[in-house]
C-alpha positions in Angstrom: -4.4 15.6 -30.1 -5.8 12.0 -29.7 -6.1 11.3 -25.8 -4.5 8.5 -24.6 -6.5 5.6 -23.1 -6.8 5.9 -19.4 -7.7 3.6 -16.5 -9.9 6.1 -14.0 -11.2 5.8 -10.7 -14.4 8.0 -10.5 -16.7 8.1 -7.4 -18.0 10.3 -5.1 -16.6 10.6 -1.5 -17.3 12.2 2.1 -14.3 15.1 3.1 -12.7 12.7 5.2 -12.3 10.0 2.5 -15.0 7.4 3.1 -17.2 6.1 0.0 -20.0 4.7 2.2 -20.7 4.8 6.1 -20.4 1.8 8.4 -23.4 0.0 7.5 -22.2 0.3 3.7 -25.3 3.5 3.0 -25.0 6.2 0.7 -27.9 7.9 2.8 -25.1 10.6 3.3 -25.0 11.1 -0.4 -28.5 10.8 -1.6 -29.6 13.8 0.9 -29.1 16.3 -1.4 -31.8 15.0 -3.8 -31.4 14.0 -7.4 -27.8 14.0 -8.0 -28.3 14.7 -11.3 -30.0 17.9 -10.7 -27.5 19.6 -9.2 -25.7 22.0 -11.3 -22.9 20.4 -13.7 -23.2 16.9 -12.8 -25.1 15.7 -15.3 -23.0 17.3 -18.3 -19.9 15.9 -16.3 -21.1 12.7 -15.7 -22.3 12.2 -19.6 -18.9 13.8 -21.0 -16.8 11.2 -18.8 -19.4 7.9 -19.5 -19.0 9.1 -23.2 -15.5 8.1 -22.7 -15.7 5.3 -21.0 -16.0 1.5 -22.7 -15.3 -0.8 -20.3 -15.5 -0.6 -16.6 -14.9 -2.9 -13.4 -16.4 -3.1 -9.4 -15.8 -4.9 -6.5 -18.8 -7.3 -5.5 -20.0 -4.8 -2.5 -20.5 -2.2 -5.3 -22.0 -4.9 -7.3 -24.7 -5.8 -4.7 -25.4 -2.0 -3.4 -26.5 -1.0 -7.3 -28.7 -4.5 -7.4 -30.1 -3.7 -4.1 -30.5 -0.1 -4.4 -31.9 -0.1 -7.9 -33.9 -3.4 -7.5 -32.1 -4.6 -10.4 -32.9 -8.7 -10.0 -36.7 -7.5 -10.5 -36.1 -4.7 -12.8 -33.3 -5.7 -15.0 -33.6 -3.3 -17.5 -32.4 -0.7 -14.9 -29.0 -1.9 -14.9 -27.3 1.2 -15.1 -24.7 0.6 -17.7 -24.7 -0.2 -21.2 -20.7 -1.1 -21.9 -18.9 -4.1 -20.8 -18.7 -4.4 -17.0 -16.0 -6.7 -14.8 -17.2 -7.8 -11.4 -14.5 -8.7 -9.0 -15.6 -11.5 -6.3 -14.6 -14.3 -4.9 -18.1 -15.1 -4.0 -21.5 -16.5 -6.3 -23.4 -13.7 -7.1 -26.5 -12.9 -8.6 -26.7 -12.2 -12.8 -28.5 -9.4 -14.2 -30.6 -10.9 -16.9 -29.4 -9.1 -20.0 -26.4 -7.4 -18.5 -22.9 -7.6 -20.3 -21.3 -8.7 -17.1 -18.0 -11.0 -16.7 -17.5 -11.9 -13.1 -13.6 -12.4 -11.9 -11.5 -13.0 -9.6 -7.9 -12.9 -8.7 -5.3 -10.9 -10.1 -6.5 -7.5 -11.4 -3.6 -7.6 -14.5 -4.8 -10.1 -16.6 -8.5 -8.8 -16.2 -6.9 -5.1 -16.9 -5.3 -6.4 -20.3 -8.9 -7.7 -21.2 -11.0 -4.8 -20.2 -8.5 -2.6 -22.2 -9.0 -4.7 -25.5 -12.8 -4.5 -24.9 -12.5 -1.0 -24.2 -11.2 -0.5 -27.8 -9.2 3.1 -27.4 -11.6 4.2 -24.6 -11.4 4.6 -21.2 -11.7 2.3 -18.1 -13.7 3.6 -15.4 -13.0 1.6 -11.8 -16.5 2.3 -10.3 -15.3 0.9 -6.6 -14.4 -0.1 -4.2 -11.2 1.6 -3.0 -9.4 -2.0 -2.0 -10.4 -3.3 -5.8 -8.8 0.5 -6.8 -6.0 0.0 -4.5 -5.0 -3.4 -6.7 -4.9 -1.5 -9.8 -3.0 1.2 -7.9 -0.5 -1.8 -6.9 0.2 -3.0 -10.3 0.3 0.8 -11.7 -2.6 0.2 -13.8 -4.4 3.4 -12.2 -4.3 6.8 -14.3 -6.7 9.3 -13.3 -8.3 9.7 -10.0 -11.8 11.9 -10.3 -13.2 12.7 -6.6 -16.9 14.3 -6.0 -16.0 15.4 -2.6 -19.6 15.9 -0.8 -19.6 18.6 2.3 -20.2 15.8 4.8 -17.6 13.8 7.0 -18.6 10.2 8.5 -15.7 9.5 10.5 -15.5 5.6 9.5 -16.8 3.1 6.9 -15.6 2.1 3.6 -12.4 4.0 2.8 -11.9 5.7 -0.5 -8.8 4.2 -1.4 -7.0 2.5 1.4 -3.2 2.8 0.2 -0.4 5.0 1.0 0.2 7.2 -2.1 2.4 9.4 -1.2 5.8 9.1 -3.3 5.4 9.9 -6.1 2.2 12.1 -5.2 -1.0 12.5 -7.1 -0.9 15.6 -9.6 -3.7 17.6 -8.9 -5.1 18.7 -12.7 -8.4 20.2 -12.5 -10.8 21.5 -9.8 -14.5 22.2 -10.2 -17.5 23.2 -8.5 -21.1 21.5 -9.2 -23.4 23.5 -7.0 -23.2 24.2 -3.6 -22.3 20.4 -3.0 -19.7 18.8 -4.8 -15.8 19.8 -5.2 -14.5 17.6 -7.8 -10.8 17.0 -7.9 -8.7 15.7 -10.8 -5.8 13.7 -10.3 -3.2 12.0 -12.5 -1.5 9.1 -10.9 2.3 9.2 -11.0 3.3 5.6 -12.2 6.0 4.3 -9.5 9.1 3.0 -10.9 7.9 -0.8 -10.5 11.0 -3.0 -11.3 
């Protein structure tokens, strides 16, 4: 059976549903050491990324990656080999040699371009939560994969600032990675947009 292409939101979150703290910091996540060394993380990420043909992120996520990895000085450290779309209303620094489209506005036409570029592979919505919410608003979000870390942040950047109650998400998989992450996979049931 051939898997159908999916638009997936794959991210780490605190138990109380935050992607980053009030200062847009991920120190809470990096306290666990090298994430890749946690049992099961590397294998799962490799399996996931092998099925991704295009990705999208918001400007805050993009700027965090550039700053955290010192990408402008070391463009070879850009972590993605696949085509990326960055949504922003601001002008952002460009990473030399990275395959990035800077876009703004409605996510639906951009999603159509991403589907073409992905060529049958999945689309990864890296973050942030509001951008992912815009894809959900257009019934363009198929799956949510959450690596839930054993911390609470009380405030910060919300995981997905949308009310999703009817139809509810459908839990399809639960996995434990070391003594750190509970990985929860949910299918997003499409609303009946008229």
